[in-house]
mmCIF file of the N, C-alpha and C atoms, coordinates in Angstrom:
data_MODEL
# 
_entry.id   MODEL 
# 
loop_
_atom_site.group_PDB 
_atom_site.id 
_atom_site.type_symbol 
_atom_site.label_atom_id 
_atom_site.label_alt_id 
_atom_site.label_comp_id 
_atom_site.label_asym_id 
_atom_site.label_entity_id 
_atom_site.label_seq_id 
_atom_site.pdbx_PDB_ins_code 
_atom_site.Cartn_x 
_atom_site.Cartn_y 
_atom_site.Cartn_z 
_atom_site.occupancy 
_atom_site.B_iso_or_equiv 
_atom_site.pdbx_formal_charge 
_atom_site.auth_seq_id 
_atom_site.auth_comp_id 
_atom_site.auth_asym_id 
_atom_site.auth_atom_id 
_atom_site.pdbx_PDB_model_num 
ATOM 1   N N  . MET A 1 1  ? 101.516 -29.195 84.092  1.00 0.00 ? 1  MET A N  1 
ATOM 2   C CA . MET A 1 1  ? 101.249 -27.777 84.007  1.00 0.00 ? 1  MET A CA 1 
ATOM 3   C C  . MET A 1 1  ? 102.393 -26.977 84.585  1.00 0.00 ? 1  MET A C  1 
ATOM 4   N N  . SER A 1 2  ? 103.037 -27.413 85.617  1.00 0.00 ? 2  SER A N  1 
ATOM 5   C CA . SER A 1 2  ? 103.824 -26.525 86.451  1.00 0.00 ? 2  SER A CA 1 
ATOM 6   C C  . SER A 1 2  ? 104.787 -25.611 85.701  1.00 0.00 ? 2  SER A C  1 
ATOM 7   N N  . ARG A 1 3  ? 105.757 -26.120 84.989  1.00 0.00 ? 3  ARG A N  1 
ATOM 8   C CA . ARG A 1 3  ? 106.732 -25.225 84.347  1.00 0.00 ? 3  ARG A CA 1 
ATOM 9   C C  . ARG A 1 3  ? 106.156 -24.462 83.161  1.00 0.00 ? 3  ARG A C  1 
ATOM 10  N N  . ARG A 1 4  ? 105.510 -25.165 82.268  1.00 0.00 ? 4  ARG A N  1 
ATOM 11  C CA . ARG A 1 4  ? 104.949 -24.496 81.083  1.00 0.00 ? 4  ARG A CA 1 
ATOM 12  C C  . ARG A 1 4  ? 103.867 -23.491 81.483  1.00 0.00 ? 4  ARG A C  1 
ATOM 13  N N  . GLY A 1 5  ? 102.976 -23.889 82.374  1.00 0.00 ? 5  GLY A N  1 
ATOM 14  C CA . GLY A 1 5  ? 101.918 -22.997 82.822  1.00 0.00 ? 5  GLY A CA 1 
ATOM 15  C C  . GLY A 1 5  ? 102.453 -21.780 83.554  1.00 0.00 ? 5  GLY A C  1 
ATOM 16  N N  . LEU A 1 6  ? 103.463 -21.987 84.388  1.00 0.00 ? 6  LEU A N  1 
ATOM 17  C CA . LEU A 1 6  ? 104.069 -20.870 85.111  1.00 0.00 ? 6  LEU A CA 1 
ATOM 18  C C  . LEU A 1 6  ? 104.757 -19.918 84.141  1.00 0.00 ? 6  LEU A C  1 
ATOM 19  N N  . ARG A 1 7  ? 105.495 -20.463 83.174  1.00 0.00 ? 7  ARG A N  1 
ATOM 20  C CA . ARG A 1 7  ? 106.161 -19.624 82.170  1.00 0.00 ? 7  ARG A CA 1 
ATOM 21  C C  . ARG A 1 7  ? 105.137 -18.813 81.380  1.00 0.00 ? 7  ARG A C  1 
ATOM 22  N N  . ASP A 1 8  ? 104.065 -19.457 80.942  1.00 0.00 ? 8  ASP A N  1 
ATOM 23  C CA . ASP A 1 8  ? 103.023 -18.756 80.171  1.00 0.00 ? 8  ASP A CA 1 
ATOM 24  C C  . ASP A 1 8  ? 102.349 -17.670 81.010  1.00 0.00 ? 8  ASP A C  1 
ATOM 25  N N  . THR A 1 9  ? 102.087 -17.968 82.278  1.00 0.00 ? 9  THR A N  1 
ATOM 26  C CA . THR A 1 9  ? 101.445 -16.995 83.159  1.00 0.00 ? 9  THR A CA 1 
ATOM 27  C C  . THR A 1 9  ? 102.331 -15.771 83.353  1.00 0.00 ? 9  THR A C  1 
ATOM 28  N N  . ILE A 1 10 ? 103.608 -15.986 83.584  1.00 0.00 ? 10 ILE A N  1 
ATOM 29  C CA . ILE A 1 10 ? 104.534 -14.864 83.762  1.00 0.00 ? 10 ILE A CA 1 
ATOM 30  C C  . ILE A 1 10 ? 104.676 -14.086 82.460  1.00 0.00 ? 10 ILE A C  1 
ATOM 31  N N  . THR A 1 11 ? 104.861 -14.782 81.358  1.00 0.00 ? 11 THR A N  1 
ATOM 32  C CA . THR A 1 11 ? 105.071 -14.138 80.057  1.00 0.00 ? 11 THR A CA 1 
ATOM 33  C C  . THR A 1 11 ? 103.855 -13.324 79.628  1.00 0.00 ? 11 THR A C  1 
ATOM 34  N N  . ASP A 1 12 ? 102.647 -13.803 79.919  1.00 0.00 ? 12 ASP A N  1 
ATOM 35  C CA . ASP A 1 12 ? 101.422 -13.136 79.477  1.00 0.00 ? 12 ASP A CA 1 
ATOM 36  C C  . ASP A 1 12 ? 100.929 -12.040 80.425  1.00 0.00 ? 12 ASP A C  1 
ATOM 37  N N  . ALA A 1 13 ? 101.578 -11.877 81.567  1.00 0.00 ? 13 ALA A N  1 
ATOM 38  C CA . ALA A 1 13 ? 101.149 -10.859 82.533  1.00 0.00 ? 13 ALA A CA 1 
ATOM 39  C C  . ALA A 1 13 ? 101.391 -9.452  81.980  1.00 0.00 ? 13 ALA A C  1 
ATOM 40  N N  . PRO A 1 14 ? 100.414 -8.552  82.152  1.00 0.00 ? 14 PRO A N  1 
ATOM 41  C CA . PRO A 1 14 ? 100.566 -7.190  81.633  1.00 0.00 ? 14 PRO A CA 1 
ATOM 42  C C  . PRO A 1 14 ? 101.816 -6.476  82.153  1.00 0.00 ? 14 PRO A C  1 
ATOM 43  N N  . GLY A 1 15 ? 102.145 -6.663  83.428  1.00 0.00 ? 15 GLY A N  1 
ATOM 44  C CA . GLY A 1 15 ? 103.329 -6.026  84.000  1.00 0.00 ? 15 GLY A CA 1 
ATOM 45  C C  . GLY A 1 15 ? 104.617 -6.518  83.367  1.00 0.00 ? 15 GLY A C  1 
ATOM 46  N N  . THR A 1 16 ? 104.645 -7.794  83.033  1.00 0.00 ? 16 THR A N  1 
ATOM 47  C CA . THR A 1 16 ? 105.814 -8.371  82.383  1.00 0.00 ? 16 THR A CA 1 
ATOM 48  C C  . THR A 1 16 ? 106.047 -7.728  81.029  1.00 0.00 ? 16 THR A C  1 
ATOM 49  N N  . LYS A 1 17 ? 104.980 -7.589  80.276  1.00 0.00 ? 17 LYS A N  1 
ATOM 50  C CA . LYS A 1 17 ? 105.084 -6.963  78.948  1.00 0.00 ? 17 LYS A CA 1 
ATOM 51  C C  . LYS A 1 17 ? 105.464 -5.496  79.059  1.00 0.00 ? 17 LYS A C  1 
ATOM 52  N N  . LEU A 1 18 ? 104.950 -4.824  80.082  1.00 0.00 ? 18 LEU A N  1 
ATOM 53  C CA . LEU A 1 18 ? 105.216 -3.398  80.274  1.00 0.00 ? 18 LEU A CA 1 
ATOM 54  C C  . LEU A 1 18 ? 106.702 -3.118  80.505  1.00 0.00 ? 18 LEU A C  1 
ATOM 55  N N  . VAL A 1 19 ? 107.357 -3.958  81.299  1.00 0.00 ? 19 VAL A N  1 
ATOM 56  C CA . VAL A 1 19 ? 108.767 -3.722  81.617  1.00 0.00 ? 19 VAL A CA 1 
ATOM 57  C C  . VAL A 1 19 ? 109.726 -4.516  80.729  1.00 0.00 ? 19 VAL A C  1 
ATOM 58  N N  . GLY A 1 20 ? 109.194 -5.353  79.845  1.00 0.00 ? 20 GLY A N  1 
ATOM 59  C CA . GLY A 1 20 ? 110.041 -6.117  78.934  1.00 0.00 ? 20 GLY A CA 1 
ATOM 60  C C  . GLY A 1 20 ? 110.738 -7.298  79.575  1.00 0.00 ? 20 GLY A C  1 
ATOM 61  N N  . LEU A 1 21 ? 110.134 -7.869  80.591  1.00 0.00 ? 21 LEU A N  1 
ATOM 62  C CA . LEU A 1 21 ? 110.706 -9.021  81.285  1.00 0.00 ? 21 LEU A CA 1 
ATOM 63  C C  . LEU A 1 21 ? 110.583 -10.272 80.429  1.00 0.00 ? 21 LEU A C  1 
ATOM 64  N N  . THR A 1 22 ? 111.637 -11.057 80.380  1.00 0.00 ? 22 THR A N  1 
ATOM 65  C CA . THR A 1 22 ? 111.587 -12.336 79.668  1.00 0.00 ? 22 THR A CA 1 
ATOM 66  C C  . THR A 1 22 ? 112.078 -13.441 80.592  1.00 0.00 ? 22 THR A C  1 
ATOM 67  N N  . VAL A 1 23 ? 111.433 -14.586 80.511  1.00 0.00 ? 23 VAL A N  1 
ATOM 68  C CA . VAL A 1 23 ? 111.813 -15.738 81.324  1.00 0.00 ? 23 VAL A CA 1 
ATOM 69  C C  . VAL A 1 23 ? 112.875 -16.522 80.571  1.00 0.00 ? 23 VAL A C  1 
ATOM 70  N N  . SER A 1 24 ? 114.033 -16.677 81.198  1.00 0.00 ? 24 SER A N  1 
ATOM 71  C CA . SER A 1 24 ? 115.116 -17.460 80.606  1.00 0.00 ? 24 SER A CA 1 
ATOM 72  C C  . SER A 1 24 ? 114.912 -18.943 80.861  1.00 0.00 ? 24 SER A C  1 
ATOM 73  N N  . ARG A 1 25 ? 114.645 -19.270 82.130  1.00 0.00 ? 25 ARG A N  1 
ATOM 74  C CA . ARG A 1 25 ? 114.387 -20.672 82.481  1.00 0.00 ? 25 ARG A CA 1 
ATOM 75  C C  . ARG A 1 25 ? 113.724 -20.750 83.838  1.00 0.00 ? 25 ARG A C  1 
ATOM 76  N N  . ILE A 1 26 ? 113.083 -21.856 84.058  1.00 0.00 ? 26 ILE A N  1 
ATOM 77  C CA . ILE A 1 26 ? 112.477 -22.151 85.354  1.00 0.00 ? 26 ILE A CA 1 
ATOM 78  C C  . ILE A 1 26 ? 113.192 -23.373 85.877  1.00 0.00 ? 26 ILE A C  1 
ATOM 79  N N  . ASP A 1 27 ? 113.826 -23.201 87.030  1.00 0.00 ? 27 ASP A N  1 
ATOM 80  C CA . ASP A 1 27 ? 114.638 -24.276 87.594  1.00 0.00 ? 27 ASP A CA 1 
ATOM 81  C C  . ASP A 1 27 ? 113.788 -25.126 88.532  1.00 0.00 ? 27 ASP A C  1 
ATOM 82  N N  . THR A 1 28 ? 114.128 -25.199 89.753  1.00 0.00 ? 28 THR A N  1 
ATOM 83  C CA . THR A 1 28 ? 113.474 -26.052 90.727  1.00 0.00 ? 28 THR A CA 1 
ATOM 84  C C  . THR A 1 28 ? 112.021 -25.649 90.966  1.00 0.00 ? 28 THR A C  1 
ATOM 85  N N  . VAL A 1 29 ? 111.121 -26.619 90.881  1.00 0.00 ? 29 VAL A N  1 
ATOM 86  C CA . VAL A 1 29 ? 109.711 -26.423 91.229  1.00 0.00 ? 29 VAL A CA 1 
ATOM 87  C C  . VAL A 1 29 ? 109.393 -27.439 92.310  1.00 0.00 ? 29 VAL A C  1 
ATOM 88  N N  . GLY A 1 30 ? 108.865 -26.960 93.428  1.00 0.00 ? 30 GLY A N  1 
ATOM 89  C CA . GLY A 1 30 ? 108.554 -27.878 94.511  1.00 0.00 ? 30 GLY A CA 1 
ATOM 90  C C  . GLY A 1 30 ? 107.279 -27.499 95.228  1.00 0.00 ? 30 GLY A C  1 
ATOM 91  N N  . ALA A 1 31 ? 106.623 -28.505 95.785  1.00 0.00 ? 31 ALA A N  1 
ATOM 92  C CA . ALA A 1 31 ? 105.403 -28.275 96.562  1.00 0.00 ? 31 ALA A CA 1 
ATOM 93  C C  . ALA A 1 31 ? 105.795 -27.985 98.005  1.00 0.00 ? 31 ALA A C  1 
ATOM 94  N N  . LEU A 1 32 ? 105.241 -26.919 98.554  1.00 0.00 ? 32 LEU A N  1 
ATOM 95  C CA . LEU A 1 32 ? 105.500 -26.564 99.948  1.00 0.00 ? 32 LEU A CA 1 
ATOM 96  C C  . LEU A 1 32 ? 104.486 -27.198 100.881 1.00 0.00 ? 32 LEU A C  1 
ATOM 97  N N  . ALA A 1 33 ? 103.223 -27.210 100.445 1.00 0.00 ? 33 ALA A N  1 
ATOM 98  C CA . ALA A 1 33 ? 102.160 -27.722 101.304 1.00 0.00 ? 33 ALA A CA 1 
ATOM 99  C C  . ALA A 1 33 ? 100.933 -28.043 100.470 1.00 0.00 ? 33 ALA A C  1 
ATOM 100 N N  . SER A 1 34 ? 100.043 -28.803 101.062 1.00 0.00 ? 34 SER A N  1 
ATOM 101 C CA . SER A 1 34 ? 98.741  -29.083 100.455 1.00 0.00 ? 34 SER A CA 1 
ATOM 102 C C  . SER A 1 34 ? 97.692  -28.309 101.215 1.00 0.00 ? 34 SER A C  1 
ATOM 103 N N  . GLU A 1 35 ? 96.622  -27.961 100.523 1.00 0.00 ? 35 GLU A N  1 
ATOM 104 C CA . GLU A 1 35 ? 95.516  -27.267 101.172 1.00 0.00 ? 35 GLU A CA 1 
ATOM 105 C C  . GLU A 1 35 ? 94.815  -28.239 102.125 1.00 0.00 ? 35 GLU A C  1 
ATOM 106 N N  . PRO A 1 36 ? 94.006  -27.720 103.027 1.00 0.00 ? 36 PRO A N  1 
ATOM 107 C CA . PRO A 1 36 ? 93.256  -28.587 103.950 1.00 0.00 ? 36 PRO A CA 1 
ATOM 108 C C  . PRO A 1 36 ? 92.343  -29.570 103.210 1.00 0.00 ? 36 PRO A C  1 
ATOM 109 N N  . ALA A 1 37 ? 91.762  -30.456 103.935 1.00 0.00 ? 37 ALA A N  1 
ATOM 110 C CA . ALA A 1 37 ? 90.926  -31.515 103.366 1.00 0.00 ? 37 ALA A CA 1 
ATOM 111 C C  . ALA A 1 37 ? 89.818  -30.991 102.457 1.00 0.00 ? 37 ALA A C  1 
ATOM 112 N N  . ALA A 1 38 ? 89.357  -29.780 102.677 1.00 0.00 ? 38 ALA A N  1 
ATOM 113 C CA . ALA A 1 38 ? 88.273  -29.220 101.867 1.00 0.00 ? 38 ALA A CA 1 
ATOM 114 C C  . ALA A 1 38 ? 88.711  -28.972 100.416 1.00 0.00 ? 38 ALA A C  1 
ATOM 115 N N  . ALA A 1 39 ? 90.007  -28.814 100.186 1.00 0.00 ? 39 ALA A N  1 
ATOM 116 C CA . ALA A 1 39 ? 90.505  -28.522 98.840  1.00 0.00 ? 39 ALA A CA 1 
ATOM 117 C C  . ALA A 1 39 ? 91.750  -29.359 98.539  1.00 0.00 ? 39 ALA A C  1 
ATOM 118 N N  . ARG A 1 40 ? 91.584  -30.639 98.508  1.00 0.00 ? 40 ARG A N  1 
ATOM 119 C CA . ARG A 1 40 ? 92.731  -31.536 98.335  1.00 0.00 ? 40 ARG A CA 1 
ATOM 120 C C  . ARG A 1 40 ? 93.430  -31.413 96.988  1.00 0.00 ? 40 ARG A C  1 
ATOM 121 N N  . ASP A 1 41 ? 92.758  -30.841 96.009  1.00 0.00 ? 41 ASP A N  1 
ATOM 122 C CA . ASP A 1 41 ? 93.340  -30.748 94.681  1.00 0.00 ? 41 ASP A CA 1 
ATOM 123 C C  . ASP A 1 41 ? 94.226  -29.516 94.506  1.00 0.00 ? 41 ASP A C  1 
ATOM 124 N N  . ARG A 1 42 ? 94.510  -28.790 95.570  1.00 0.00 ? 42 ARG A N  1 
ATOM 125 C CA . ARG A 1 42 ? 95.368  -27.600 95.502  1.00 0.00 ? 42 ARG A CA 1 
ATOM 126 C C  . ARG A 1 42 ? 96.685  -27.844 96.225  1.00 0.00 ? 42 ARG A C  1 
ATOM 127 N N  . ARG A 1 43 ? 97.767  -27.351 95.623  1.00 0.00 ? 43 ARG A N  1 
ATOM 128 C CA . ARG A 1 43 ? 99.078  -27.415 96.261  1.00 0.00 ? 43 ARG A CA 1 
ATOM 129 C C  . ARG A 1 43 ? 99.718  -26.035 96.218  1.00 0.00 ? 43 ARG A C  1 
ATOM 130 N N  . ILE A 1 44 ? 100.360 -25.652 97.287  1.00 0.00 ? 44 ILE A N  1 
ATOM 131 C CA . ILE A 1 44 ? 101.116 -24.401 97.323  1.00 0.00 ? 44 ILE A CA 1 
ATOM 132 C C  . ILE A 1 44 ? 102.539 -24.745 96.915  1.00 0.00 ? 44 ILE A C  1 
ATOM 133 N N  . CYS A 1 45 ? 103.023 -24.083 95.862  1.00 0.00 ? 45 CYS A N  1 
ATOM 134 C CA . CYS A 1 45 ? 104.317 -24.425 95.283  1.00 0.00 ? 45 CYS A CA 1 
ATOM 135 C C  . CYS A 1 45 ? 105.245 -23.216 95.231  1.00 0.00 ? 45 CYS A C  1 
ATOM 136 N N  . ILE A 1 46 ? 106.513 -23.488 95.003  1.00 0.00 ? 46 ILE A N  1 
ATOM 137 C CA . ILE A 1 46 ? 107.510 -22.443 94.823  1.00 0.00 ? 46 ILE A CA 1 
ATOM 138 C C  . ILE A 1 46 ? 108.441 -22.882 93.700  1.00 0.00 ? 46 ILE A C  1 
ATOM 139 N N  . ALA A 1 47 ? 108.883 -21.911 92.905  1.00 0.00 ? 47 ALA A N  1 
ATOM 140 C CA . ALA A 1 47 ? 109.783 -22.212 91.790  1.00 0.00 ? 47 ALA A CA 1 
ATOM 141 C C  . ALA A 1 47 ? 110.889 -21.160 91.731  1.00 0.00 ? 47 ALA A C  1 
ATOM 142 N N  . THR A 1 48 ? 112.046 -21.568 91.266  1.00 0.00 ? 48 THR A N  1 
ATOM 143 C CA . THR A 1 48 ? 113.136 -20.639 91.010  1.00 0.00 ? 48 THR A CA 1 
ATOM 144 C C  . THR A 1 48 ? 113.042 -20.238 89.546  1.00 0.00 ? 48 THR A C  1 
ATOM 145 N N  . VAL A 1 49 ? 112.824 -18.943 89.302  1.00 0.00 ? 49 VAL A N  1 
ATOM 146 C CA . VAL A 1 49 ? 112.630 -18.432 87.950  1.00 0.00 ? 49 VAL A CA 1 
ATOM 147 C C  . VAL A 1 49 ? 113.780 -17.485 87.602  1.00 0.00 ? 49 VAL A C  1 
ATOM 148 N N  . PHE A 1 50 ? 114.426 -17.737 86.476  1.00 0.00 ? 50 PHE A N  1 
ATOM 149 C CA . PHE A 1 50 ? 115.500 -16.880 85.986  1.00 0.00 ? 50 PHE A CA 1 
ATOM 150 C C  . PHE A 1 50 ? 114.957 -16.020 84.849  1.00 0.00 ? 50 PHE A C  1 
ATOM 151 N N  . THR A 1 51 ? 115.159 -14.700 84.961  1.00 0.00 ? 51 THR A N  1 
ATOM 152 C CA . THR A 1 51 ? 114.685 -13.763 83.941  1.00 0.00 ? 51 THR A CA 1 
ATOM 153 C C  . THR A 1 51 ? 115.844 -12.844 83.534  1.00 0.00 ? 51 THR A C  1 
ATOM 154 N N  . ASN A 1 52 ? 115.563 -11.966 82.591  1.00 0.00 ? 52 ASN A N  1 
ATOM 155 C CA . ASN A 1 52 ? 116.567 -10.994 82.193  1.00 0.00 ? 52 ASN A CA 1 
ATOM 156 C C  . ASN A 1 52 ? 116.820 -9.957  83.297  1.00 0.00 ? 52 ASN A C  1 
ATOM 157 N N  . ALA A 1 53 ? 116.028 -9.991  84.378  1.00 0.00 ? 53 ALA A N  1 
ATOM 158 C CA . ALA A 1 53 ? 116.210 -9.087  85.509  1.00 0.00 ? 53 ALA A CA 1 
ATOM 159 C C  . ALA A 1 53 ? 116.830 -9.798  86.709  1.00 0.00 ? 53 ALA A C  1 
ATOM 160 N N  . GLY A 1 54 ? 117.139 -11.087 86.587  1.00 0.00 ? 54 GLY A N  1 
ATOM 161 C CA . GLY A 1 54 ? 117.746 -11.834 87.683  1.00 0.00 ? 54 GLY A CA 1 
ATOM 162 C C  . GLY A 1 54 ? 116.936 -13.055 88.077  1.00 0.00 ? 54 GLY A C  1 
ATOM 163 N N  . ARG A 1 55 ? 117.271 -13.596 89.250  1.00 0.00 ? 55 ARG A N  1 
ATOM 164 C CA . ARG A 1 55 ? 116.636 -14.813 89.756  1.00 0.00 ? 55 ARG A CA 1 
ATOM 165 C C  . ARG A 1 55 ? 115.657 -14.448 90.854  1.00 0.00 ? 55 ARG A C  1 
ATOM 166 N N  . LYS A 1 56 ? 114.491 -15.094 90.839  1.00 0.00 ? 56 LYS A N  1 
ATOM 167 C CA . LYS A 1 56 ? 113.470 -14.865 91.855  1.00 0.00 ? 56 LYS A CA 1 
ATOM 168 C C  . LYS A 1 56 ? 112.840 -16.185 92.258  1.00 0.00 ? 56 LYS A C  1 
ATOM 169 N N  . LEU A 1 57 ? 112.434 -16.262 93.516  1.00 0.00 ? 57 LEU A N  1 
ATOM 170 C CA . LEU A 1 57 ? 111.602 -17.366 93.979  1.00 0.00 ? 57 LEU A CA 1 
ATOM 171 C C  . LEU A 1 57 ? 110.159 -16.921 93.805  1.00 0.00 ? 57 LEU A C  1 
ATOM 172 N N  . VAL A 1 58 ? 109.385 -17.721 93.108  1.00 0.00 ? 58 VAL A N  1 
ATOM 173 C CA . VAL A 1 58 ? 107.998 -17.370 92.798  1.00 0.00 ? 58 VAL A CA 1 
ATOM 174 C C  . VAL A 1 58 ? 107.073 -18.394 93.445  1.00 0.00 ? 58 VAL A C  1 
ATOM 175 N N  . GLY A 1 59 ? 106.175 -17.928 94.266  1.00 0.00 ? 59 GLY A N  1 
ATOM 176 C CA . GLY A 1 59 ? 105.189 -18.798 94.889  1.00 0.00 ? 59 GLY A CA 1 
ATOM 177 C C  . GLY A 1 59 ? 103.904 -18.808 94.074  1.00 0.00 ? 59 GLY A C  1 
ATOM 178 N N  . PHE A 1 60 ? 103.240 -19.958 94.009  1.00 0.00 ? 60 PHE A N  1 
ATOM 179 C CA . PHE A 1 60 ? 101.991 -20.058 93.260  1.00 0.00 ? 60 PHE A CA 1 
ATOM 180 C C  . PHE A 1 60 ? 101.173 -21.225 93.782  1.00 0.00 ? 60 PHE A C  1 
ATOM 181 N N  . THR A 1 61 ? 99.887  -21.208 93.476  1.00 0.00 ? 61 THR A N  1 
ATOM 182 C CA . THR A 1 61 ? 98.993  -22.294 93.860  1.00 0.00 ? 61 THR A CA 1 
ATOM 183 C C  . THR A 1 61 ? 98.675  -23.121 92.631  1.00 0.00 ? 61 THR A C  1 
ATOM 184 N N  . LEU A 1 62 ? 98.894  -24.406 92.723  1.00 0.00 ? 62 LEU A N  1 
ATOM 185 C CA . LEU A 1 62 ? 98.632  -25.325 91.621  1.00 0.00 ? 62 LEU A CA 1 
ATOM 186 C C  . LEU A 1 62 ? 97.356  -26.087 91.931  1.00 0.00 ? 62 LEU A C  1 
ATOM 187 N N  . SER A 1 63 ? 96.388  -26.010 91.022  1.00 0.00 ? 63 SER A N  1 
ATOM 188 C CA . SER A 1 63 ? 95.137  -26.744 91.263  1.00 0.00 ? 63 SER A CA 1 
ATOM 189 C C  . SER A 1 63 ? 94.744  -27.528 90.046  1.00 0.00 ? 63 SER A C  1 
# 
């Protein structure tokens, strides 16, 4: 899911469409931490996303 899902989520966001943002590529995706024992299926991740507006680090939760 990570790269394709992140790209689709960014591309389909209303704000993205409003300003005409396009994702060029998603580079490094890495897990920062896991949720506590109560939610072991969740990971907190960060990705480097390149768009027509520049490069950004994007944090997200993968479950």
